[in-house]
C-alpha positions in Angstrom: -0.1 0.2 -0.2 0.8 3.3 -0.8 0.5 6.9 0.5 -2.4 7.6 -1.2 -4.3 4.5 -0.3 -3.1 5.8 3.0 -4.3 9.2 2.7 -7.8 7.1 1.5 -8.4 5.5 4.1 -7.6 8.7 6.7 -10.3 10.2 4.1 -12.4 7.5 4.6 -11.9 7.5 8.9 -10.8 4.1 8.8 -7.8 5.7 11.2 -6.8 1.7 12.3 -6.3 0.4 8.4 -4.6 3.8 7.9 -2.9 3.5 10.9 -1.9 -0.1 9.6 -1.0 0.9 6.2 1.4 3.6 7.5 3.8 1.2 9.6 4.2 -0.5 6.7 4.9 2.4 4.5 7.4 4.0 7.3 9.3 1.3 7.5 10.1 1.3 4.2 11.1 4.8 3.9 11.4 5.6 8.0 12.9 9.6 6.4 9.2 10.2 5.1 8.1 13.0 7.1 4.3 13.4 5.5 4.4 9.0 6.3 4.5 10.4 10.2 2.2 12.9 9.8 -0.1 10.2 8.3 1.5 7.8 11.3 0.6 10.9 13.5 -3.4 11.2 12.7 -4.1 7.8 13.0 -3.2 7.6 16.2 -5.1 10.8 17.3 -7.6 10.2 16.2 -8.0 6.3 17.6 -6.0 8.2 21.1 -2.8 6.7 20.9 -1.7 10.3 21.9 2.0 9.5 23.6 2.6 7.4 19.6 1.1 11.1 18.1 2.9 13.1 19.9 6.6 10.7 18.6 5.3 10.9 15.2 5.1 14.4 15.4 8.4 15.1 17.0 10.6 12.9 14.4 8.3 15.3 11.4 9.8 18.2 13.3 13.1 16.7 13.5 13.8 15.3 10.3 12.5 18.7 8.7 12.1 21.7 10.9 10.4 23.6 11.1 8.3 22.0 8.5 4.4 23.4 8.0 2.2 20.1 8.2 4.7 19.5 10.9 3.9 22.8 12.6 0.6 22.5 12.9 0.2 18.6 13.6 2.6 20.5 16.8 -0.6 23.1 17.5 -3.0 19.6 17.2 -1.2 18.5 19.6 -0.9 20.8 21.7 -4.3 20.8 21.7 -5.4 18.5 22.8 -3.0 18.4 25.7 -4.6 21.6 27.1 -1.6 24.2 25.9 -4.0 26.8 24.2 -1.2 29.3 23.5 1.4 27.2 22.8 -0.9 25.8 20.2 -1.8 29.7 18.9 2.2 30.3 18.4 2.9 27.4 16.1 0.2 28.4 14.2 1.4 31.7 14.3 4.9 29.7 12.6 3.0 27.4 10.1 1.0 31.0 8.7 4.7 32.5 8.8 6.0 29.9 6.6 3.0 29.5 4.2 3.1 31.2 0.6 1.5 34.5 0.1 -0.5 33.4 -3.2 -1.6 29.9 -1.5 -4.6 30.9 -0.4 -6.6 28.2 1.2 -3.7 26.7 3.2 -3.5 30.6 4.5 -7.9 30.5 5.0 -7.3 26.4 7.3 -4.6 28.4 9.4 -6.8 31.1 10.2 -9.4 29.5 10.7 -7.2 27.2 13.5 -5.8 30.4 15.0 -9.8 31.4 15.9 -11.2 28.2 16.8 -8.1 27.9 19.5 -8.6 31.7 20.7 -11.8 31.0 20.9 -11.7 27.5 23.5 -9.9 29.7 24.9 -13.0 32.2 25.9 -11.1 35.4 24.2 -14.5 35.5 21.9 -13.0 38.9 20.0 -9.5 37.5 19.2 -11.7 35.2 17.6 -13.7 36.9 15.5 -11.5 38.4 13.7 -9.4 36.1 12.8 -12.4 33.9 11.8 -13.3 36.6 9.9 -9.9 37.4 8.2 -9.5 34.1 6.7 -13.5 35.0 5.1 -11.7 37.8 3.7 -8.4 35.8 2.5 -10.3 33.2 0.6 -14.2 34.3 0.5 -16.7 31.6 0.9 -14.7 29.0 3.5 -17.0 27.2 5.1 -14.8 25.5 7.4 -14.0 29.4 8.4 -18.3 30.2 8.2 -18.3 27.5 11.0 -16.1 28.9 14.0 -17.7 32.6 13.0 -20.9 30.8 13.2 -19.8 29.2 16.9 -18.0 32.8 18.3 -21.8 34.5 16.5 -23.6 31.9 19.1 -21.0 32.8 22.2 -22.4 36.7 21.5 -26.1 35.5 21.4 -25.9 37.7 17.4 -28.3 34.6 16.7 -29.5 35.3 12.8 -25.4 36.0 12.5 -25.0 32.2 13.1 -27.4 30.7 11.4 -26.9 32.8 8.2 -23.6 31.2 8.5 -24.7 28.8 8.9 -27.2 28.1 6.7 -24.1 29.0 4.1 -21.5 25.7 5.1 -24.6 23.4 4.8 -25.5 24.3 1.6 -21.3 24.9 -0.2 -20.6 21.4 2.1 -24.1 19.0 3.5 -22.8 16.7 6.4 -25.2 15.7 8.8 -22.8 17.5 11.8 -23.1 20.6 9.2 -26.6 21.0 9.5 -26.4 19.6 13.2 -24.7 22.8 13.8 -27.2 24.6 12.0 -30.2 22.7 13.5 -28.9 24.4 17.3 -28.3 27.7 16.4 -32.0 27.2 15.4 -33.1 25.4 18.7 -31.2 28.0 20.9 -32.4 31.2 18.4 -36.5 30.4 19.8 -37.1 28.9 15.8 -38.9 26.1 17.8 -39.9 24.3 14.0 -37.2 25.4 11.9 -35.1 23.6 14.5 -36.9 20.6 15.1 -37.2 19.7 10.7 -33.4 20.4 10.4 -33.0 18.3 13.6 -35.5 14.7 11.9 -34.0 15.5 9.1 -29.8 15.8 10.8 -31.2 12.5 13.0 -32.1 10.5 9.6 -28.5 12.3 7.6 -26.8 10.4 10.2 -27.9 7.5 11.2 -27.6 6.5 7.5 -23.6 6.8 7.7 -24.0 5.6 11.4 -22.5 2.3 10.6 -19.5 3.4 8.7 -16.0 5.1 10.0 -16.8 8.5 8.1 -20.5 10.0 10.5 -21.1 12.0 12.2 -21.8 9.7 14.9 -20.9 12.2 18.3 -23.4 14.5 16.9 -25.3 11.6 16.8 -24.4 10.8 20.8 -25.5 14.6 21.6 -29.1 14.7 20.3 -29.5 12.2 21.1 -29.5 13.0 24.8 -29.3 16.2 24.9 -32.7 16.6 22.0 -34.8 13.7 21.8 -34.6 12.7 25.6 -33.2 9.5 24.4 -30.4 8.7 26.3 -30.5 4.7 25.3 -30.6 5.1 21.5 -26.9 8.0 22.3 -25.7 4.7 24.8 -25.5 2.3 21.6 -24.0 4.4 19.3 -21.6 5.9 21.2 -20.4 1.5 22.4 -20.5 1.6 19.3 -17.8 4.2 18.4 -15.8 3.7 21.5 -15.9 0.5 19.0 -13.8 2.0 16.6 -11.5 4.2 18.9 -10.3 5.7 22.0 -10.4 9.7 21.9 -10.7 12.4 24.2 -13.9 13.4 22.5 -14.6 9.6 21.9 -14.1 8.9 25.5 -16.2 11.5 26.4 -19.7 10.3 24.0 -19.4 7.7 26.4 -19.6 9.0 28.7 -22.3 11.6 28.4 -24.3 8.6 27.3 -23.5 6.3 30.3 -24.6 10.0 32.9 -27.9 10.8 30.4 -28.4 6.9 31.9 -27.8 7.8 35.8 -24.8 5.8 35.0 -22.3 8.3 37.1 -20.0 6.8 38.2 -19.8 4.4 35.3 -19.3 7.9 33.3 -16.8 10.3 35.9 -14.1 6.9 34.9 -14.2 7.2 31.3 -14.2 10.8 31.6 -11.3 10.6 33.8 -9.4 8.5 31.1 -10.7 11.9 28.2 -9.6 14.8 31.0 -6.1 12.7 31.6 -5.2 13.4 28.1 -5.1 17.6 29.1 -7.9 18.9 26.7 -9.6 22.2 28.0 -12.7 22.0 24.9 -15.6 23.5 26.8 -18.1 20.2 26.1 -16.1 17.7 27.7 -15.1 19.8 30.6 -18.6 21.1 31.3 -20.0 18.1 31.1 -17.5 16.3 33.5 -19.1 19.5 36.0 -21.9 18.4 35.6 -21.5 15.0 36.5 -18.7 16.3 39.0 -21.7 17.5 40.4 -24.7 14.7 40.9 -21.4 12.5 42.0 -20.9 15.3 44.9 -25.0 15.6 45.2 -25.8 11.9 45.4 -22.7 10.8 47.3 -23.8 14.3 50.5 -27.6 12.4 49.8 -25.8 9.3 50.8 -23.7 10.3 53.8 -26.4 12.4 54.9 -28.1 9.5 56.0 
């Protein structure tokens, strides 16, 4: 199997097969920087974070300052909770990207916007996302990030417009879920219900394949449809494929929705141990801890 096969497997989210393919390639061509990138990507998605970090370090050892290595190193720093370090590396990658590579520069600016967003700096996040859109008009990744900023600012109409444009450009189930959530938060319940129903149909059609919207489907069943049994079934299905922090979080949230807080806490601790600072993961941790604290207090008082 060659590099193109590995890239296809990664694109299909068949991460275990991609890791196998990349490992074989690495044995044949141990000094290929991009093959280490494939190893990093597959290991990250599978939750093999120490191996992913090693692969990224090899990328930077072999070719110091290379852009694919810098962006992957930034993602590892984000996953491990070093947001400032991630921003620094993304800026280095942007400064090294040729001026004429508009889409590549827009992608990096969008990643910087995302990092500022999860760090709670909405002004900077909005500026970088708008900068990406100014550079590459209609760039759907930047539309999604700017919409998240607008949601946090309670500027729902702007968020909905951005998410509608993103969904038209990239009609994926996960993008429809974001739009449905925005409609719901804006109080447009009828439109939100229609969007959620369409999302569920789309997500279920692809839930059995590797490239899916299962994380969003789990969130839908728990937070909106109030069908935690369905959420847990999907979460267990996804957990059989991968043990990354976001999948561990989704499984924990499904367990919590069924009142299985001790199990949920054990699962979520594995995700938090990586250092992840994703606001949704931290919110889930707070809710689960609050339920555990409440139930333990009740038990102690009896």
